[in-house]
C-alpha positions as CSV (number, residue, x, y, z in Angstrom):
1,M,-13.1,-122.8,32.3
2,T,-13.7,-121.9,28.6
3,R,-16.1,-119.2,29.9
4,H,-13.3,-117.8,32.2
5,R,-10.8,-117.9,29.2
6,S,-13.3,-116.0,27.0
7,V,-13.9,-113.3,29.8
8,D,-10.1,-112.9,29.9
9,T,-9.8,-112.6,26.2
10,L,-12.6,-110.1,26.0
11,A,-11.0,-108.0,28.8
12,A,-7.7,-108.1,27.1
13,L,-9.4,-107.0,23.9
14,L,-11.1,-104.2,25.6
15,L,-7.9,-103.0,27.3
16,L,-6.2,-103.1,23.9
17,L,-9.1,-101.2,22.4
18,L,-8.9,-98.6,25.1
19,Y,-5.1,-98.2,24.6
20,L,-5.5,-97.7,21.0
21,S,-8.2,-95.2,21.3
22,V,-6.2,-93.1,23.8
23,S,-3.1,-93.4,21.5
24,A,-5.2,-92.2,18.6
25,A,-6.6,-89.2,20.6
26,A,-3.0,-88.2,21.7
27,L,-1.9,-88.4,18.1
28,L,-4.7,-86.3,16.8
29,C,-4.0,-83.7,19.6
30,G,-0.3,-83.7,18.6
31,V,-1.1,-83.1,15.0
32,Q,-3.3,-80.2,15.9
33,V,-0.7,-78.6,18.1
34,W,2.0,-79.2,15.3
35,N,-0.3,-77.6,12.7
36,G,-1.0,-74.5,14.9
37,A,2.7,-74.0,15.6
38,E,3.5,-74.4,11.9
39,D,0.9,-71.7,10.9
40,C,2.2,-69.4,13.6
41,M,5.8,-69.9,12.3
42,Q,4.7,-69.3,8.6
43,Q,2.8,-66.1,9.7
44,N,5.9,-64.9,11.7
45,F,8.2,-65.6,8.7
46,T,5.9,-63.9,6.2
47,L,5.7,-60.8,8.5
48,Q,9.2,-60.6,9.9
49,T,11.6,-61.6,7.1
50,P,11.1,-58.7,4.6
51,L,11.6,-56.3,7.6
52,S,14.6,-58.1,8.9
53,Y,16.3,-58.0,5.4
54,L,15.6,-54.3,5.0
55,A,16.8,-53.5,8.7
56,G,20.0,-55.5,8.0
57,K,20.7,-53.5,4.9
58,A,20.0,-50.3,6.7
59,R,22.4,-51.2,9.5
60,Q,25.2,-51.9,7.0
61,S,24.8,-48.4,5.5
62,D,25.9,-45.2,7.0
63,S,22.9,-43.4,5.5
64,F,19.8,-44.0,3.6
65,H,16.9,-42.0,2.0
66,I,13.5,-42.5,0.5
67,D,13.8,-42.5,-3.3
68,P,10.5,-43.1,-5.2
69,F,10.5,-44.4,-8.7
70,A,8.9,-42.4,-11.6
71,D,5.8,-44.5,-11.2
72,G,5.4,-43.5,-7.5
73,T,6.7,-46.9,-6.0
74,Q,8.4,-45.9,-2.9
75,A,12.0,-47.3,-2.4
76,L,14.6,-47.2,0.3
77,A,17.8,-46.1,-1.3
78,F,21.4,-46.7,-0.1
79,D,24.2,-44.8,-1.7
80,A,27.7,-46.5,-2.2
81,E,30.9,-45.8,-4.1
82,W,32.6,-48.7,-5.9
83,E,35.8,-48.1,-7.8
84,G,35.3,-44.4,-7.8
85,E,31.8,-44.6,-9.3
86,A,28.6,-43.8,-7.4
87,Y,26.0,-46.6,-7.1
88,I,22.6,-46.8,-5.5
89,T,20.7,-49.9,-4.0
90,R,17.0,-49.6,-3.8
91,L,14.8,-51.9,-1.6
92,Y,11.1,-51.8,-2.4
93,C,7.8,-53.8,-2.5
94,Y,6.4,-54.2,-6.1
95,D,3.9,-56.7,-7.5
96,G,3.5,-58.5,-4.2
97,A,7.2,-59.2,-3.5
98,L,10.3,-57.5,-2.1
99,Y,12.8,-56.3,-4.7
100,E,16.3,-55.1,-4.8
101,L,17.8,-52.9,-7.5
102,F,21.6,-52.1,-7.6
103,T,22.6,-49.6,-10.4
104,P,25.0,-46.8,-11.1
105,E,23.5,-43.6,-9.7
106,D,22.8,-42.0,-13.1
107,I,20.8,-44.9,-14.6
108,V,17.0,-44.7,-14.3
109,L,15.2,-48.0,-14.3
110,T,11.7,-49.2,-13.4
111,P,10.6,-51.2,-10.3
112,A,10.2,-54.2,-12.6
113,D,13.9,-54.2,-13.4
114,G,14.9,-55.2,-10.0
115,T,15.6,-58.7,-8.5
116,R,12.7,-60.3,-6.8
117,L,14.0,-61.4,-3.3
118,M,10.9,-62.9,-1.6
119,E,7.2,-62.8,-1.4
120,G,6.1,-59.7,0.3
121,G,3.2,-57.2,0.7
122,T,3.4,-53.5,0.6
123,M,5.8,-51.0,2.4
124,V,5.2,-47.4,3.1
125,F,8.2,-45.4,4.0
126,S,8.1,-42.1,6.0
127,N,10.3,-39.8,7.9
128,R,9.4,-39.6,11.5
129,D,11.6,-37.2,13.5
130,G,14.7,-37.9,11.3
131,M,14.2,-41.6,11.5
132,L,12.8,-44.0,9.0
133,C,9.4,-45.5,9.8
134,V,8.6,-48.5,7.6
135,D,5.0,-49.7,7.7
136,Y,4.7,-53.1,6.2
137,T,1.5,-55.0,5.4
138,A,1.8,-58.6,4.5
139,Q,-0.2,-60.3,1.8
140,D,-2.5,-61.9,4.5
141,G,-3.2,-58.4,6.0
142,Q,-1.0,-58.4,9.0
143,T,0.8,-55.3,9.7
144,Q,4.2,-54.4,11.4
145,S,6.1,-51.2,11.8
146,L,9.8,-50.7,12.0
147,L,11.7,-47.6,13.0
148,L,15.3,-47.1,11.9
149,A,17.9,-44.4,12.5
150,P,20.8,-43.9,10.2
151,K,24.3,-43.9,11.5
152,R,24.8,-40.4,10.1
153,G,22.3,-37.6,9.4
154,E,18.6,-37.9,9.0
155,V,16.3,-39.8,6.5
156,H,15.5,-37.6,3.6
157,P,12.3,-38.1,1.5
C-alpha cells in the first residue's frame, strides 16, 4: 500500500513538474512576443512622430516654403501674421533632434536658438513638381519619405 501511495505521489509530482514547465515555456514565449512588439512600436514611433508633427503643421498652414539658415541647415518655414506683424515658424532637424523656431520675420537666429521638440534624425526638404518632399532618416538609419502639397501655390526653395 505504501508502494502504491509513493507511485501516486511521484505521478502527481511529475504532473506538477510538467505543468510548471509548460507554464514557464508559455511565459517565456509571451515575453519574447511582447519585447518584439515593443521594439516594433518604438521604431514606428521614432520614424513616424517627427513626420506626423511636420505634416500636421503643414496642413494647418495655407502655404510653406523651404528656408535654410545661414549655416545651411534646411528648415520648413510657415508664414503667419499676428496683430499686424509678420512672423515665421521654422521646423528643422538639428543636432539629432526636431526643432521649432517661432520669430518675427525680420529677426535672424541660428538653429540652436529653436525649441527642441523631440529626438529626431535628419530631414532633407526638396521641391518635387510644386510639392514638398521630405526625406527623413531616423537615428537608427531607417528612412521615410513624405510628400505634401500646400493649400495655395507651390513650395518655393
